[in-house]
LUMRO-837963 format. One record per residue: residue in three letters; x negated, z negated, y negated of N, C-alpha, C in turn. Coordinates in steps of 0.2 Angstrom, whole numbers, plus 2048, in hexadecimal, padded with zeros to 3 digits. Atoms other than C-alpha are relative to their C-alpha. Layout:
AlaXZYXZYXZY/...
This chain:
Unk7FD80480785984486B7FD8047FB/Unk8027FD80685784B85B7FE7FE7FB/Unk80580380484A84784F8038007F8/Unk80180180684D84183F7FC7FE7F9/Unk80580380584583F82F8027F97FE/Unk80080780184082E82D8027FC7F8/Unk7FE80480984382D8198078037FD/Unk7F87FF803852838816805804805/Unk7FA7FE7FD85B83D8277FF806804/Unk7FE7FB7FE85984D8287FC801806/Unk8047FF7FD8568568357FD808802/Unk8057FA80184E8648307F87FF800/Unk8088027FF83C8608357FD805803/Unk8067FE7FA82D86783E7FB7FD801/Unk8098047FC81D8628497FC8047FA/Unk8077FE80580F86183E7F9801803/Unk8098037FC8008578498027FC805/Unk8018037FC7FE84E8567FE7F97FD/Unk8018058047FD83A8527F87FD801/Unk8088037FF7E98358518017F9801/Unk8008097FD7E88238597FB801806/Unk8048057F87DB81A8658057FE804/Unk7FF8047FF7E8811869806803806/Unk7FA7FD7FC7F681687A8067FE7FB/Unk7F68018038068108708018057FE/Unk7FE7F98048048208677FE806803/Unk7FF7FA7FB80182B8758028057FF/Unk7FC7F98008108358768018007F7/Unk7FC8018098128338607FE8077FF/Unk8027F88028128448588037FC7F7/Unk7FF8018078138468438048067FF/Unk7FD7FB80082184F83F8008027F6/Unk7FE7FD80682585882C8068007FE/Unk7F97FC8028368588227FF8057FC/Unk8007FC80583A86781A8047FE7FB/Unk7FD80580884685C80E7FD7FD7FC/Unk80180780583E84F8077F7801800/Unk8087FF7FF82C85580C7FC7F8802/Unk8028047FD8288448167FF803805/Unk8017FF7F98208438267FF7F9802/Unk7FE8077FB8218368337FE7FF808/Unk8048017FB81C830843808800805/Unk7FA8017FA8298338547FC801805/Unk7FB80380082C82D85E7FD7F87FE/Unk8058098028258188588027FE805/Unk8008057FB82380C8628047F97FE/Unk7FE8037FF82E7FE8657FE7FB7FA/Unk80380680582D7EF8587FD7FA805/Unk8038067F98297E38687F9805800/Unk8017FE7FD81C7EF86C7FA8017F9/Unk8068008058147F28597FE7F97FD/Unk8028078028147E08577F97FC804/Unk8078017FC8087DE8657FB8057FE/Unk8047FC8057FF7EC85D7FC7FC7FC/Unk8018038047FC7E284F7FC7F9800/Unk8018067FE7F97D28577F7801805/Unk8067FE7FF7EA7DA8607FC8057FC/Unk8047FA8057E27E28507FC7FA7FF/Unk8058078027D37D584C8018007F6/Unk8008028057D77D98398058047FE/Unk7FC7FB8057E67E38308007FE7F8/Unk8017FF80A7E17E081E7FA7FE7FE/Unk8097FF8027D07E38148007F97FC/Unk8028078027C67D480D8027F9800/Unk7FF8077FD7C97C68177F97FB7FE/Unk8098078037B87B78147FB803804/Unk8067FD7FC7AE7BF8217FE8067FF/Unk8017F97FE7B07D081E7FB8037FC/Unk8067FC8037A17D48128028027FA/Unk7FF7FF80979E7D67FE801807800/Unk7FC7FA8017A37E98008097FF802/Unk7F88017FF7B47E78088037FE7FC/Unk7FF8048067B67D87FC8038027F9/Unk7FE7FB8057B37E27F08038047FF/Unk7FF7FC7FE7BB7EF7F48097FF7FF/Unk7F98028027CC7E57F48027FD7FA/Unk7FF8038077CB7DE7E47FF8077FC/Unk7FD7F98057C77EF7DC807801802/Unk7F77FC8017D97F87E38037F97FD/Unk7FD8048057DF7E77DD8018017F9/Unk7FE8018097DC7E67CC8018097FD/Unk7FD7FB8027DF7F97CB806802801/Unk7F68018007F17F57D28027FD7FB/Unk7FC8068057F47E57C68018057FB/Unk7FE7FC8037F07F37B98038057FE/Unk7FA7FB7FF7FC8007BD8067FC800/Unk7FC8048008087F17C08037FF7F7/Unk8008018068057EC7AF8008057FB/Unk8007F98078057FE7A5809801801/Unk7FB7FD7FE8158017AE8087FE802/Unk7FC8047FF8217F37AC7FD7FC7F9/Unk8008038068247E679E8007F9802/Unk8018067FC81F7D77A87FC7FC7FD/Unk8028058068157D179B8017FC7FD/Unk7F98038038227CC7928047FB801/Unk7FD8067FB82A7C17A07FB7FB7FF/Unk8038077FE8247AF79D7FF7FC805/Unk8008047F982A7AA7AE802802806/Unk7FE7F97F98287B87BA8007FD807/Unk7FE8037F782E7B57CE7FD807801/Unk8007F97FA8267C47D97FE7FF806/Unk8028017F98257C67EA7FD806803/Unk8047FD7FD8197D07F27FF800809/Unk8028007F881A7D78057FA804804/Unk8077FE7FE80B7D880F7FC8017FB/Unk8048028048007D08037F8800805/Unk8078027FE7F17CF8107FD7FA7FD/Unk8058098017E47C280B8028007F7/Unk7FD8008057EE7C27F97FA8047F9/Unk8067FD8077DF7CE7EC8047FF7FC/Unk7FB7FD8077EE7D47E28047FB7FE/Unk7FE8088017F67C47E27FE7FB7FB/Unk8068038037E67BD7DD8028027F8/Unk8027FF8057E57C77CE8078007FB/Unk7F97FE8047F67C97C98027F97FE/Unk7FF8068017F87B67C87FC7FC7FB/Unk8038038057EB7B47BC7FE8057F9/Unk7FD7FB8057F17C37B38087FD7FB/Unk7F88008028047BF7B18017F87FE/Unk7FD80580080F7B17AC8067FD805/Unk7FF8007F98127AC7BF8057F9801/Unk7FF8057FD81F79F7C48027FE808/Unk7FC8017FA8247A37D47FB807804/Unk8037FA7FE8177AE7DE800800809/Unk7FD8017F881F7B07F07FC807804/Unk8037FC7FC8177BB7FE8027FF807/Unk8027FE7F981C7C280F7FB802803/Unk8068027FB8107C181B7FF7FE808/Unk7FF8037F880E7C382E7FA7FE802/Unk8068027FF7FC7C28317FF7FA7FE/Unk8028078007F97B08337F97FF7FD/Unk8088028047E67B282E8007FF7FA/Unk8007FE8077EC7B581E7FF7FA7FB/Unk7F98068027F77A681A7F97FB7FC/Unk8038038047E779B8157FF8017FA/Unk8027FD8077E17A48088068027FB/Unk7F98008037F37A98038007FA7FA/Unk7FF8078027F67968007FC7FD7FB/Unk8058068057E67927F88018037F8/Unk8017FE8057E979E7EB8087FF7FC/Unk7FA8018007FB7987E7806801801/Unk7FA7FC7FF8057A27EF8077FB803/Unk7FE8037FA81679D7F9803804805/Unk8027FC7FA8147A480A805800805/Unk7F97FF7FC8227AA8147FD805807/Unk8017FB7FB8207B3825806805805/Unk7FA7FD7FD8317BA8278038007F9/Unk7FC7FF80383B7C281A8067FD7FD/Unk7FA8028008497BC81F8017F87FE/Unk8018078028437AA81C8027FF7F8/Unk8018008078447AD8098097FF7FF/Unk7FA7FF8008547AA8028058057FA/Unk7FE7F98018617B87FC7FE8007F8/Unk7FE7FF8068647B17EC7FA8007FB/Unk8088028038527AE7E77FE8077FC/Unk7FF7F780384F7BF7DC7FB8007FC/Unk80880180383E7C47D68008067FB/Unk8027F98078397CF7C67FD805802/Unk8047F97FF82D7D97D07FD7FD807/Unk8008017F682D7DC7E57F9806800/Unk8037FC7FE81B7E37E97FF803809/Unk8017FC7FB8197F07F87F9803800/Unk8067FA7FF8087F47FA7FC800804/Unk8047FE7FA7FF7FD8088087FE807/Unk7FB8037FB8107F7813805805801/Unk7FB7FD7FF81C8058117FE804806/Unk8007FB7FD81581181C7FD7FD806/Unk7FE8047FA81680382B808802801/Unk7F98007FD82880582A804806803/Unk7FC7FB7FD83380F8368048057FB/Unk7FB80180283F80E82B8017FD7F8/Unk80080280783B80D8188067FF7FB/Unk7FB80080484C8118108047F87FF/Unk7FC8087FE8558008197FA7FC7FE/Unk8008048018467F98158007FD7F7/Unk8008038068467FB8048077FD7FC/Unk7F98028028597FA8017FE7F7801/Unk7FE8077FF8577E88097FB7FB7FB/Unk8058038048487E47FC8058007FA/Unk7FF8008088507E97EC8077FD7FF/Unk7FA8038028627E37EF7FF7F8803/Unk8008047FB85E7D47F97FB7FA7FA/Unk80480380484F7CD7ED7FC8027F8/Unk8047FE80684C7D77DD8057FF7FB/Unk7FC8028058537D27CB8038057FE/Unk7FF7FB80485E7DC7C27FA8037F8/Unk8067FE8048517E97B77FA7FE802/Unk8058007FC8457E47C17FA804803/Unk8017FB7FD8377ED7CA7FD7FF806/Unk8058017FA82E7F27DA7FB8057FE/Unk8067FD7FF81D7F77DC7FD802805/Unk8007FE7F98198037EA7F9803800/Unk8067FB8028068097ED7FF802809/Unk8007FC7F98058137FF7FA806800/Unk8057FA8017F78218058058057FF/Unk7FC7F87FF7FC8328037FE805805/Unk8027FA7F97FD83C8137F87FF803/Unk8058007FE7EF8348197FF803809/Unk8027FD7FA7F283C82B7FA805801/Unk8047F98007E884B8237FA7FF7FF/Unk8088018017D78438217FE7F9806/Unk8028057FC7D783582D7FD801806/Unk8017FD7F67D08358408067FC802/Unk7F98047FC7DE8278448037FE7FC/Unk7F98008057EE8238398047FB802/Unk7FB8057FC7F58158457FE7FC7FD/Unk7F97FF7FC7FE80D8438078007F8/Unk7FC7FF805805815833807803803/Unk7FB7FF7FD81681B8378048057FB/Unk7FE7FA80681B8278257F88017FE/Unk8077FB80280F83281D8058037F9/Unk7FC7FD8058178358097FB8037F9/Unk8027FE80781483E7F98057FD7FC/Unk7FD80380581B83C7E9807805800/Unk7F87FC80082A84A7ED8047FA806/Unk7FC8067FC82E83B7FB8047FE7FE/Unk7FA80580383182F7EE8048007FB/Unk7F87FF80683D8397E2805801805/Unk7FB8037FC8488397F37FF7F9801/Unk7FE8078018458277F58037FD7FA/Unk7FD8028058488247E58088007FF/Unk7FA80180185882C7E48067FC804/Unk7FB8057FB85E8247F58027F9801/Unk7FF80780085B8137F18027FD7F8/Unk7FE8018078628147DF7FD7FE7FC/Unk8058008068538117D37FE8037FB/Unk8027FD80584C8157C47F7801802/Unk8077FC80083B81E7C77FC8007F9/Unk8038028078308177B97FB8067FF/Unk8087FE7FF81E81F7BF7FD801806/Unk8048017F88168267CE7FA8067FB/Unk8067FD80280682D7CE7FB7FF807/Unk8047FF7FA7F98327DB7F77FD7FB/Unk8078058037E78297DA7FD801803/Unk8047FF7FA7D782B7E27FF808800/Unk8037FA8007CF83C7E9803802802/Unk7FB7FA7FD7D784B7ED802800809/Unk8018007F87DD84A7FF7FD805805/Unk8037FB7FB7D58598047F88007FF/Unk8077FF7FE7C48558007FE7F9803/Unk8018067FD7C68428097FD801806/Unk7FF8017F77BD84081B7FE7F8801/Unk8008087FE7C082F8217FE7FF807/Unk8018017FB7BA8328307FB7FC804/Unk8068077FE7B18218357FC800806/Unk8047FF7F87AC8278477F98047FF/Unk8067FC80279F83183D7FA7FC7FE/Unk80580580378F82583D7FC8067FA/Unk8028008067878318308018017F9/Unk7FC7FE8077948348248017F77FE/Unk80180A8047948208257FB7FE7FC/Unk80780380378381E8217FF8037F9/Unk8037FC80678282C8138077FD7FA/Unk7FC80580379382180B7FC7FB7FD/Unk80580580378881480A7FC8007FB/Unk8077FE80577A81C8028038017F7/Unk7FD7FF8047868227F78027FA7FA/Unk7FE80680378E8117F27FB7FC7FD/Unk80380580277E8087F07FD8057FA/Unk8007FD8067788167E48048007FA/Unk7FB8018057888137DA7FE7FA7FD/Unk8008088017868017D87F78007FD/Unk8068018047738047D28018057FB/Unk7FD7FC80777B8107C57FF7FC7FB/Unk7FC8048057878047BF7FD7FA7FE/Unk80480980177C7F27C07FF7FF7F8/Unk8008028077787F37AC8068047FB/Unk7FB7FD8047887FD7A88037FD7FC/Unk7FD8038047907F479B8057FD7FF/Unk7F87FE7FF7A37FA7998017FF808/Unk7FD8007F77A87F67AC8067FC801/Unk7F88047FF7B97EC7A67FE7FB802/Unk8008087FC7BE7DD7B07FE80280A/Unk8017FB7FB7B47E87C07FA7FC7FF/Unk8058018017A57E07C67FB808803/Unk8027F87FE7967EF7CA801801805/Unk7FE7FC7FA79A7F07DE8088027FE/Unk7F87FF7FF7AE7EF7D97FE8087FB/Unk8007F98067AA7FC7C97FD808806/Unk8057FB7FD79E8077D6809802805/Unk7FA7FE7FA7AE8087E48058027FC/Unk7FA7FB8017B980D7D88008047FE/Unk8017F98027B081C7D17FE805805/Unk8037FB7FA7AA8227E2807802804/Unk7F97FF7FC7BD8207E88078037FB/Unk7F97FF8057C68247D68067FD800/Unk7F98047FE7D28157D98048007F9/Unk7FB80380A7D78157C48018077FF/Unk7FE7FB8037D88287C4807803801/Unk7FA7F97FE7E88337C3801804801/Unk8017F87FF7EB8427C9806803803/Unk7FA8007FC7F984D7CD800804805/Unk8017FC7F87F18557DD8017F8807/Unk8008037FD7F484C7EB7FA7FC803/Unk8078068007E883C7EC8017FD803/Unk8018067FA7E382F7F88067F9800/Unk7FB8048007F08237F08068017FB/Unk7F98008048038237E97FF7FB7FE/Unk7FD8098048088157DD8068037FD/Unk7FB8008038188137D58037F87FE/Unk7FA8058028248097CD8068027FF/Unk7F87FF7FE8378087D08037FB7FD/Unk7FB8038028448007C58077FF803/Unk7F78017FE8547F77CB8038057FA/Unk7FD7FC8058628027C47FE808801/Unk7FF7F97FF8678127C58038057FB/Unk7FC7FD80786B81F7B6801808804/
């Protein structure tokens, strides 16, 4: 069977590396790279039933759950604040007095919580499949759907948020087109946040199915006919990252660095809206530092309409 790129459907692809996973589900999966759009993707991809069972057997699929511990929750809120700031800086949504937002895959709702405090929201709807997140999502005031098909198509939004979801989607173009065509108002925005080519630095990449960079998104933008308002790399350069969580000594070293940073920042006056732990994590991960080089995260804003 001919292998085609998951993004641009080109057959000009080549093998990159075996898929790093500790699950038998991905035993025969490999990562390929497309010569046309520069995207990388997993192939063969497990079918939907097996992927659903995979997710259901995971103890947690989202960060920042109530019993996760102070550092984990602080990391989730820190990232949420940097993402909210990116959205604010690259859209005109602050000017809209009755804002409607749809977030796909909000997890425990850290970004929703931050945005609902910062913008004039009349409807913040979320699509989340992990039922463990429902209680927190309802508590902060979102309208929770467990299936995107349960949202009425004429219910259009000013902003659609897709944060750390797209890398889990085997066919990103059809996914984005469905959201854009069915749920996005005219002259409105899509915010996307994904890891950048994390197969290059993670010990295990499951269950990620596509691996993107800025060049990939230039192709995606053309295919789905949107305007690319802003795209940037954020975080540490991927060539310097070592996220091998199986290494005990590396984990202890990172804890020492974090404690040192927290002590340095306890008495720092200008921390913005971050507490000392959040500010320290932001500093270590360079979470709000833009870069022209491939870095840990890619953030972008697309606008409905194509010129």
